[in-house]
C-alpha positions as CSV (number, residue, x, y, z in Angstrom):
1,M,7.9,0.5,-9.8
2,R,6.0,1.0,-6.6
3,K,9.2,1.3,-4.5
4,F,10.6,3.8,-7.0
5,F,7.5,5.9,-6.8
6,K,7.6,5.9,-3.0
7,F,11.3,6.9,-3.2
8,V,10.5,9.8,-5.5
9,M,7.6,11.0,-3.4
10,A,9.7,10.9,-0.2
11,R,12.4,12.9,-1.8
12,W,9.9,15.4,-3.1
13,L,8.1,15.7,0.3
14,A,11.3,16.0,2.2
15,R,12.1,19.4,0.6
16,T,9.7,21.3,2.8
17,P,9.0,21.3,6.6
18,I,5.3,20.4,5.9
19,G,6.4,17.5,3.7
20,L,8.7,16.3,6.5
21,A,5.8,16.4,8.9
22,V,3.7,14.3,6.5
23,L,6.5,11.8,6.1
24,A,6.9,11.5,9.9
25,A,3.1,11.0,10.3
26,G,3.1,8.3,7.7
27,W,6.1,6.6,9.3
28,V,4.5,6.6,12.7
29,L,1.1,5.3,11.4
30,G,2.9,2.6,9.4
31,R,4.8,1.4,12.5
32,W,1.5,1.4,14.5
33,R,-0.2,-0.6,11.8
34,R,2.6,-3.1,11.4
35,R,2.8,-3.6,15.2
36,R,-1.0,-4.2,15.4
37,V,-1.0,-6.7,12.6
38,Q,1.9,-8.6,14.2
39,Q,0.1,-8.7,17.5
40,E,-3.1,-10.0,15.8
41,G,-1.1,-12.8,14.2
42,Q,0.4,-13.8,17.6
43,R,-3.0,-14.0,19.2
44,G,-4.3,-16.4,16.6
45,T,-6.7,-13.9,15.1
46,P,-6.8,-14.4,11.3
47,V,-4.8,-11.8,9.5
48,R,-6.3,-10.5,6.3
49,E,-4.2,-11.3,3.3
50,R,-4.4,-9.8,-0.1
51,P,-6.1,-12.1,-2.6
52,V,-3.7,-13.7,-5.0
53,R,-4.6,-13.2,-8.7
54,Q,-4.1,-16.0,-11.1
55,E,-1.8,-15.3,-14.1
56,G,-3.7,-13.5,-16.9
57,Q,-6.5,-12.4,-14.7
58,R,-7.1,-8.6,-14.5
59,S,-8.1,-6.8,-11.3
60,R,-10.8,-4.8,-13.2
61,P,-12.1,-4.8,-16.7
62,V,-10.4,-2.8,-19.4
63,R,-12.2,0.4,-20.4
64,G,-13.2,0.7,-24.0
65,R,-13.8,-2.9,-24.6
66,S,-17.2,-4.4,-24.5
67,R,-17.7,-7.8,-23.1
68,R,-20.0,-8.9,-25.9
69,R,-18.4,-9.3,-29.3
């Protein structure tokens, strides 16, 4: 779903010159970030990883439900 959303946003932004500039800036920043993370990994500096959720565990509480029942 996330890849599809990125695809739709890219198509929508590509319709205008300003949108193309935004896409280009995002592409350049993404390359810079990936290169930096790769260099940190080669130097032995610990690279931050996203925490892995266990199955059935939510990232945040559901609204509307109280914890006490």
